[in-house]
N, C-alpha and C positions, 0 to 999 in steps of 0.2 A: 424546191418549187419547180414544177415544169408547166411550161405555158405553150398553147398552141402557135404554130408560125404566124396565124392570121392576127392573133393580138400583140405579137412582137411588132409585126409591120405596123398596125393600128396605132401603138403606142410610140413608136419611133426609138424604141431601146432595143438593143442587141441582146442575143441571149445570154453573153457573158454579163452584161450589165443587172439581169435580174437572177443570176446564181447566189443562193444562199440569202436572197432578200426576203422579208415578208411581202407576201402579195399585196397587204394593205398599201404600199407606199404607191400603188398604181391608180389609186380611187380616191375619190373625193370623200367618201364617207368611211373612213378607217374602222369607225365602230360597227356598221353593218356587215363590212368585210371580214372580222373577227368573228361576228354571230355566225355567218356563213361559214366559216372555217369550223367552228365548233360543231356546226350542225353536220357537216360532212365527216367530221370525226365519229360523231355519234350515229347516224343513219347510214355512212358510208358513201353518200354520195348527195349532191343537190342537182337542181334542173332549171335553168331559166330564171336566175335571179336578176332583178335590174339594178344597175348601178350607173354611176357617172365615171367614166374613166378619165385621168388626166395625162394626156400625152406629155413626151418629153418636152414639147414646144409650150406646154401649159395649157392646151386646148382641151375643152370638155367635150366628151362624146358619151351620148347614151349607149349603154352595152347591155348584153344578157351574158351571165356567166353560168357554166355550170362545173361543177367540181367533183373528182372521184378519186376515192383512197387509192393509194399504189402501194401494192404489197410484193415482198419479197417470196420465193419459192417456199418457205416455211411458214408464210403467213403474216410475217411481221410488218407493219407498216413503214414504208421506206419514204412516203411522201404522198402528196397530190398532185393530181394532174387537173390544171385548170383551162377550160375552153372558153373563150371570150368571142362573142359574136357582135359587131357593129348593130345597133336598130335604130340608126337617124332616120333613115328613111321610113320607117315604121311608125315612128313617134311622129314626124313630120305629117304623114298620112292621117294619123290619129287627130292631131291639131287641126287639119284641115276638116274633117269631118265635125269634130266640136264646133268649130266656126260656123259650118252651114245648120248644125243643129240648133246653135244658138240664133241665127238669122231667121230661122222657119220659126221657131218659137216666138220671136219678136214680132213677126208678122202675123201670126195667129193670135196674139195678145191685142194687135192693134185692131185686126178685123173683129175680135171678139168686142172690143170695147166700141167700135162702130156699130155692131149689130144691137149692143146694148141701149145705145144712144137711140136708134131707131125704133126700137121697142118701147121706150119711155116716152116718146112723142107721139 
């Protein structure tokens, strides 16, 4: 397994701590990771799959992962390169938008009820 330096920094693990480890140990949902691993082997790569990374300090971080098969000069598979990107800010932005949409929806529902009351009277 080979992981980009950004992922190592984010996880809190050193490169030597990840050598010969199954990538699943870094994530909350090991089953999903194994499915992504199988998909990479089948298709050659995956891109932008969302997971929750568990840091060495047990903090949960939303991430996007991409994986690509690594081959030797003869074409034999020698491993998979995993790139991991922190998407915390993107998730926070999405939650903020969802809250605004919900607030506006509630206001519109209130106004609609007020209009219906006026029409009935």
